[in-house]
N, C-alpha and C positions, 0 to 999 in steps of 0.2 A: 504493500499499500504506499500511498506518497508521504513523503517526510511531514511532520507536524500533522499527520492525520489525527482528526477530532475524535469525538465520541461515534460510536456506531449510529447508523441511521435509524431513526426512531421507527420506520416501517420495515426495518429488515428483521428477517427470521432466520434461524438455522436452514431451512429450507431454501432461502435465497443463497446462503454461501454455499450450498452444495452445487445449486445451480450455476454459482459463479465459477467454481472449480470446473464444472464440466464443460461451460462455455470458452473458459480461458485455456483449457487443454486443446479443443476444437480448433480454436482460433491459431494457437501457437505452434500447434503439431500438424494440423493437417491443411491449412490455407497459407499461413505465413511463409513456409517452405517455397511456395510457387509465386511469391509477390512479384519477382522482376518480370517472369513470363506474364502474370495477368496485366501489369501495367503496359507492356508492349503490345499485348493483343486488345486492352482496351475495353475489355468486360471480363466477369468472373465466369467461372466454370460451373455449367449445369450440375456437375457431380457434387460441387460444394452444398448447391443447395439440397439436393437430395441426401446428403450425408447428415447435413444439419436437421434435416427431417427425420431421419432415422434414429439420430441422439434424441428426438423430442424437443429440438431448439426453436422449432418453427409452430407459430400460432399457441403461444404459451397463455395467451388470455381468451382462446377461444374454448368453449365448453367440451367436454371428453367426448359427448355424443356425436361431435362432428369432427373427431380426430385430432382435438387440440388438446392442451395441457391441462385446461380446467381451472387455470389461475386467473391473474389478475394484472392490471398494468404495472405492478411492482415487479412482476416477473419478467415483462419486456423490458423493462427499466434496466433490470440486470443484466440482461442479454445484451444490450445497446451499450451499457457502460462498458463491458468486458471488451465489446469489438473494439471501442474506440480506445480505449487504455491499453490493449494489444498493439495497437495501430494498423489493425485491418480495415481496409477501406474499399474493398472491391466488392463485397456482397451487399445488395441494397436490402438488408433486413428491416431497417427503419421504416421503410416504405412498405415492403411485402408483407411483414409481420405485425408491423407496430401500427400500420395505417390500413391497408386493403383489408386484412382481415376484419379490423374494428368496424369497416363499414358494412361489411356483409353481416356480421353478426348483430348491430344495431338495426340494419334497416332490410336485411334479406327477407324474404318468404322462407317458409320450412323447405320447400322444394329448392330455392335457389341457395340455401346454405348446406343442404344434404348433397347439392349438384358441385360445389364449388369448393367448400371449405376444406374438405380432408385432402384434395389435391395440394392445396397451397400448404397445408400441414405437413403433408409428407415430403413437398419439395418437388414432385411431379410437375406442378404448375408453377409457374413464377408471376408474380403478381406486380401491377403498377397502378398508379392514378394519373390521369391526364386532365388536367385544368387550365394550364396556361398555354396562351396561343403566341405566335411570332409578332403580332404587334398590340397584345393585350395587357402583358405583364401581370401587376397585381389586381388589375381592374377587371375581376371575375365577371361582373355583370355585363361588361361590354364583348364578352365571346361572339365569336362569328360562325362557330361550328354549329351545324342545324342537323336536326334529326326530324325528318318529316313521316309522318303515319302513312303506311303503303300496306292496306290489308292488316296482316297479323304482324308486320315487321315495321321496323323503322329505317330509312333510308339515310345514312349519315354522310355528310360531306363537310370537309373543313380539315385545319391542320393544328396539330399541337405540337409543341416544342419544349425542350428542356426536362423530356421525361426521363426519370430516374428508374432504371431497368427497362427502358424502352426498346433496348435492342434483343432481350431474351424473353420478354414477356409474353406469357399466354393468355393471361387474362387482365382487362384493362378496365378500370372503374373511369368511366369517362364523362365530364361535363359537357353537356349540349344544351341547345336552345330547341326546346319542342315547341315554343312559341315565338316566334323572331320578332314580333311586336312588343314584346316585354322584355323588362331587363331582368331583375331578381326573380321574380314570378315567372318567368319563362323558362329557367333553368331546370333541367331533369339530369338524374344521374343513370346511365346505362353501362351495364356489364358487357363489353366487348371480348368476345372469344377470337383471339387472333393467331393462334397456335397453327403453324404451318402457313402464315402467311396468305388468309384468304383472299378471293377475288373483291376488289374494291379496297383493300387496305394495302399500304405499302409504308416500309420503314425507310426512313431517309438516314443520312449518314450519322454515325456515332461521332457527336460533337467533340471537338478538341478543346479540353478545358485547361484552366490555369492549373488546377488541383484535381483531385479525386480521379486518376489517370486509370485506376483499374476497374471503375464502374461505368456501366452503360448507359450514357446520358444520350438520348435521341431526339430525333424529329421523328413525327408519325403523321401519314397522310391518309385520307379518307375520301374516297368518290364514289357515292352512291353506295357505300359499304352496307350491307343488308344485315341488320340485328333484329332478333325475334322481340316482339313487343312484351313478351314474356321476361325478358331482362332488364327491364324497368324497375330501378330499387326504389322501395317504398309503396309501390301498388299505385301509384297516381302521378300524373305529369305536374311540374312544377313545385316539387318539393326540394329539387337539388341544392339550391343555394341555402335553404334553411338547414338541410344535412351538413353540407360543407362547414357553415357557421358551427355546427354543433360539434363537429370532429376536428375542426382547427385547433382547437385548445389543445387537445393530446397531441396534434402533430407538432405544435410548437412546443410542448413539452419534452417531446422525444428528440427534439433539435437541442435543447438545454441540456439534455443527459448527456449528449456527445459533446457538448461544450465544457461541461464541467470534467468529464474524463479526461479531455484533451489538455485541460490546463493541469489538472493533477499528474498526468504522464509528463507534461512539457517540464513542470517544477522536479519532479522525481531525477529525470535525466540530466536535467542541469545542475542540480546540487552534486551529481555523481561526477559528472565532467569537471565541474568547479573545484572538487576534492583531489582529482587526478592530475589536471593541467597545471603547469606552472607558466607563470611569467613574471621577470624581474627577480627572480631568486626565490620565489615562494608560489604555494598552489594560489589559485585564482580566488579559493575562498577565504585565504589570508589578506586581501585587498578588500578595504572598507566598502567600495563601492559596490563591487559582487555581492558582498553580503546584505547591503540595504535592497538592492535590486530584487534579490531572491527573498528577503524577508517581506518584500511589498507585493511581489508575485503569490508568496504563500498565503499572505493574509486575503489578498482578493480571491484567491482559490478555496479558501476555508469560508469565507463569507457566501460564495457563491454555492457551495455545497449545501449549507444551511438554508439557503433561499430554496435551492432546488429541492430538498428533502421535504421542506414544507409545503411547496406544490405539489408534490407527489401524493403526501398524505391528504390535501384537499382534494385532489383529483380522485384517489382511491375511494374517497367516501361520497364523491359526486359533486363536490361543490367549488370546483376550480372554475373562476368566472373568465370572462374574454379578456378584461384589462389585466388581469394579474397573470394569465398565460403569456399574454404581449409583454407585460415587463419582463418575466422570465425569459423569453425568447431572444429580447432585445439586449438587456442587461448581460445576460451570460454570454451571448455569442460575441459581443463587444469586449466583453472579458478575457473570452479565449482568444481573439485576435491580438489584444494587448498583451497578454501574458504571454502567448507563443513568441511575439516578435520580441519581447524584452529579453526572454531566454536564448532565443537565437542569437542576440547581441553579444552574449557572454560566450558562446561559442566561436566568434570572430568568424575569420574567412572559411573555417571547418562548417559553422553553420549555414553556410550558404551552398554547400555541395550535398547533393543528394546521398552521400555516403553516410550522411548523418540523419538520422530518422526526423530531428527538428527541423530540416529543410522540408520534408514532405508535409510534417505538420502544419508548417507556416502556409504552403500552397493550398492545402486542402482547407484552412480554417477560413479563408476568404469568403467562401459561397455561403457560409453559416448566416451571414448578415444578409444573405439576398433572397433564397428559397424560404417558402413557408410563410411568404409574406415579408416585404423588404422592413428593415428594422425601421424606416420611415413611416411605414404604414402601421408598425406596431406604436410608434409614439401617437399617431392620429387616434387609435383604438383606446391608447391610455386616456388621451386629453378629454374624451368623449365622456368620460365618467368624473371628470373633475368639476 
């Protein structure tokens, strides 16, 4: 655990510790040895999803009757913390298991749950969620992707971009306009089955990004793509915006979990380096400036952990509000970028080489302030309740 680690998280039980051990072993022994290859190919291996499913690491908060672990968000938080803390960033588990399964559990019909959740929990299916459009950004109400009813189907036409897991996804929860004349009231969520790249669906390029090089972030295109009307989430049109607003606090908390784990890892790596590396005849830790920087980073990290734990407790009992989730997402990701940047500085020139993990952490951190709703949007959400 990180230096100056505080008391145990109030929500954490022995079962969480066992889960953490299992997840850490999976990431360090089965995924991380393939890091360089995954970074080069630009996407994770399907086999790693299937292996995670075999180990029971997918769908931790999905009821057991649908193939899941029967736990809650705290179990998802442990998994995502261990992934970020070990430095594994290829598998899109935050989306696959922390978000997609959550939508299906919350809004899926019994038939939909039994049809899709077991495959997501086993890793046979890879899940994604598609909200963002090429010219829409965080303005979800302005989306242009249309789903027009045609008998027992919808015909979907439009484009989505920056879609995590988009390159491998078999199942995509997609935000569409079923009533193009409306803004929020015209949005619905459709579950699109795209395994095998069916007619009317096309994957664009895997996007070349500043960081997260091992994860498949893709463009998706739809041209009269036929989706059964039975794949509508919630049983009625026009519920999509409300559904997204209800689920986004968890998505933002998921991002916060990764942010705190990254801060903890950065401090641990940098303390170890500062004790070993010498400059001007003594270890870097012997210099007052190094000690002060690390003291500030450790303090910011500890405070972030306490805030995150409070949000997790509130979410677990069902009363995490939109504004507090926005506070967590914005403040924790700002802290991640600040702490990682200051830690990288202590590494000096070595910190700018990808030979050292801190460099990759620096590149991976930047997007945290963008996806899940930009931090500027988070401040707007906070301000609305003031």
